[in-house]
BAMIDO-226820 format. One record per residue: chain; residue in one letter; residue number from 1; x, y, z of N, C-alpha, C in turn. Coordinates in steps of 0.02 Angstrom, whole numbers, plus 32768, in hexadecimal, padded with zeros to 4 digits. Layout:
N
chain,res,n,nxx,nyy,nzz,caxx,cayy,cazz,cxx,cyy,czz
A,a,NUM,X,Y,Z,X,Y,Z,X,Y,Z
...
***
This chain:
81
chain,res,n,nxx,nyy,nzz,caxx,cayy,cazz,cxx,cyy,czz
A,m,1,7F35,7F44,82C2,7F23,7F60,8282,7EF1,7F99,828B
A,e,2,7EF9,7FCD,8262,7ECA,8004,8261,7E8C,7FEF,823B
A,t,3,7E54,8010,8249,7E17,8000,8224,7DF9,803F,8207
A,l,4,7DD8,8038,81CF,7DB1,806D,81B0,7D69,8055,81B5
A,g,5,7D44,806C,81E7,7D02,8050,81F2,7D0C,8008,8206
A,k,6,7CF2,7FDA,81DD,7CFB,7F93,81EA,7D30,7F74,81BE
A,m,7,7D51,7F9E,8195,7D85,7F85,8168,7DC9,7F8B,818A
A,e,8,7DEE,7F56,818A,7E30,7F55,81A9,7E66,7F69,8177
A,i,9,7E91,7F97,818B,7EC9,7FAB,8160,7EFB,7F72,8160
A,k,10,7F0A,7F59,8124,7F38,7F21,811C,7F71,7F32,80ED
A,l,11,7F87,7F70,80F1,7FBB,7F89,80C4,7FFA,7F5E,80C8
A,s,12,8010,7F4C,8103,804E,7F25,8109,8048,7EE1,80E7
A,n,13,800E,7EC2,80EB,8003,7E81,80C9,800B,7E89,807D
A,t,14,7FEA,7EBC,8063,7FEC,7EC8,801B,8033,7ED9,8004
A,l,15,8054,7F05,8029,8098,7F18,8016,80C8,7EDE,801A
A,s,16,80C2,7EB5,804E,80EE,7E7A,8054,80E7,7E4D,8018
A,r,17,80A9,7E45,8001,809B,7E19,7FC8,80B5,7E37,7F87
A,l,18,80AB,7E78,7F7D,80B9,7E97,7F3C,80FF,7EB6,7F35
A,l,19,8120,7EC4,7F6C,8161,7EE5,7F68,819C,7EB6,7F75
A,k,20,818E,7E75,7F7B,81C4,7E47,7F8E,81FE,7E46,7F5B
A,d,21,81F0,7E55,7F1C,8225,7E53,7EE9,8239,7E99,7ED0
A,r,22,8225,7ECD,7EF6,8234,7F11,7EE0,8267,7F31,7F0F
A,n,23,828C,7F60,7EF4,82BC,7F87,7F1B,8297,7FBC,7F42
A,l,24,8299,7FB7,7F85,8272,7FE5,7FAE,828A,802D,7FA9
A,s,25,82CB,8037,7FA4,82E5,807C,7F9E,82CD,809D,7F5E
A,k,26,82D0,8077,7F27,82B9,8091,7EE7,826E,809E,7EE8
A,t,27,8248,8070,7F04,8200,8077,7F08,81ED,80B4,7F32
A,s,28,820E,80BC,7F6B,81FE,80F6,7F96,820E,8138,7F73
A,k,29,8244,8139,7F4D,8256,8176,7F27,8221,8184,7EF2
A,e,30,8209,814F,7ED0,81D7,8157,7E9B,8196,8175,7EB6
A,i,31,8184,8163,7EF3,8144,817B,7F0E,814B,81B8,7F3B
A,g,32,818A,81CC,7F49,8195,8209,7F6D,8192,8205,7FB9
A,v,33,81A5,81CB,7FD4,81A9,81C5,801E,81EE,81AA,8030
A,p,34,8206,81B8,806D,8245,819C,8083,8241,814F,8088
A,p,35,8279,812C,807D,8279,80E3,8084,8260,80CD,80C9
A,t,36,826D,80F5,80FD,8256,80E2,813F,820A,80E1,8144
A,t,37,81E9,810E,811F,81A0,810F,811E,8185,80D0,80FD
A,l,38,81A0,80BF,80C3,818B,8082,80A0,8198,8045,80CB
A,h,39,81D1,8042,80EB,81E1,800A,8118,81AF,8007,8152
A,g,40,819D,8041,816B,816B,8043,81A1,8129,8025,818B
A,w,41,8113,8036,814F,80D5,801A,8135,80DA,7FCE,812E
A,l,42,8115,7FB7,8119,8120,7F6F,8112,811C,7F4B,8155
A,t,43,812F,7F6E,818A,8131,7F4E,81CC,80F4,7F5E,81F6
A,g,44,80C1,7F7D,81D8,8081,7F85,81FB,806E,7FCB,820F
A,s,45,8097,7FFD,8202,8083,8042,8211,804C,8058,81E2
A,t,46,801B,807A,81FD,7FE4,8093,81D5,7FF6,80D7,81B9
A,p,47,7FEF,80E1,8177,8000,8122,8159,7FCF,8158,816F
A,s,48,7FE8,8195,8171,7FBC,81CD,8181,7F9C,81E6,8140
A,i,49,7F6B,8210,8148,7F46,822B,810F,7F75,8253,80E1
A,r,50,7FAA,8270,80FD,7FD8,8296,80D3,7FFF,826A,80A2
A,h,51,7FFD,8228,80AE,801F,81F9,8081,7FF2,81E1,8047
A,l,52,7FB4,81F9,8046,7F86,81E1,8013,7FA0,81E9,7FCB
A,p,53,7FBE,8221,7FB8,7FD9,8226,7F74,800E,81F1,7F65
A,a,54,8039,81E3,7F96,806C,81AF,7F8D,804D,816A,7F88
A,l,55,8019,815E,7FAF,7FF7,811D,7FAC,7FD5,8113,7F68
A,i,56,7FB9,8148,7F4D,7F99,8144,7F0B,7FCE,8135,7ED6
A,k,57,8008,8157,7EDA,803F,8149,7EAB,8056,8100,7EB2
A,l,58,805B,80E9,7EF0,8072,80A4,7EFD,8041,8072,7EDF
A,a,59,8000,807D,7EEB,7FCE,804F,7ECE,7FD3,804E,7E82
A,k,60,7FDA,8088,7E63,7FE0,808B,7E1A,801E,8067,7E02
A,s,61,8056,8071,7E26,8094,8050,7E10,8090,8004,7E18
A,l,62,8066,7FED,7E46,805D,7FA5,7E50,8025,7F88,7E24
A,g,63,8001,7FB5,7E02,7FCB,7F9F,7DD6,7F8D,7F87,7DFC
A,i,64,7F81,7FA5,7E37,7F47,7F91,7E5F,7F20,7FCF,7E74
A,s,65,7EE4,7FC5,7E8E,7EBC,7FFD,7EA7,7ED4,8011,7EED
A,i,66,7EC2,804D,7F02,7ED3,8063,7F45,7EB0,8037,7F79
A,e,67,7E74,801E,7F68,7E50,7FF1,7F95,7E76,7FB0,7FA0
A,e,68,7E90,7F94,7F69,7EB7,7F57,7F70,7EF7,7F64,7F98
A,l,69,7F16,7F9C,7F8C,7F54,7FAD,7FB1,7F47,7FB0,7FFC
A,l,70,7F14,7FD5,8010,7F07,7FE0,8057,7EE3,7FA6,8079
A,l,71,7EB6,7F85,8055,7E8C,7F52,8074,7E9D,7F0A,8060
A,n,72,7ECD,7F03,8033,7EE3,7EC0,801B,7EA8,7E9B,7FFB
A,t,73,7E80,7EBF,7FD3,7E47,7EA2,7FB1,7E4B,7EB2,7F67
A,k,74,7E2A,7E89,7F40,7E24,7E97,7EF8,7DE5,7EBF,7EED
A,n,75,7DE6,7EE8,7EB9,7DAC,7F10,7EA6,7D79,7EE1,7E84
A,p,76,7D3C,7EDD,7E9E,7D0A,7EB0,7E7F,7CFD,7EC0,7E36
A,e,77,7D09,7EFE,7E21,7CFF,7F10,7DDA,7D32,7EEC,7DAE
A,d,78,7D69,7ED6,7DCB,7D9C,7EB3,7DA4,7D8B,7E68,7D9D
A,g,79,7D53,7E53,7DBB,7D3F,7E0E,7DB6,7D61,7DE1,7DE9
A,e,80,7D85,7DFE,7E17,7DA7,7DD7,7E4B,7D93,7DF3,7E8F
A,v,81,7D91,7DC7,7EC0,7D82,7DDC,7F04,7DB5,7DC0,7F34
***
């Protein structure tokens, strides 16, 4: 796993949990990345900085923060940890 400082990128964990009932081809089209890119993230590839706009769109479409998407954590402001 990649790390941001001491924070571990857990994108694949989050995506596995939240995308299990979604169509990956449709989701990838909605966020503007090829299905192979989304599949790569699901299997543990770390996204590059150029994918940040797509990751933001993905987080919004899933109804979560970018922090929860990347780090598999809840935002403490939401009352959950």
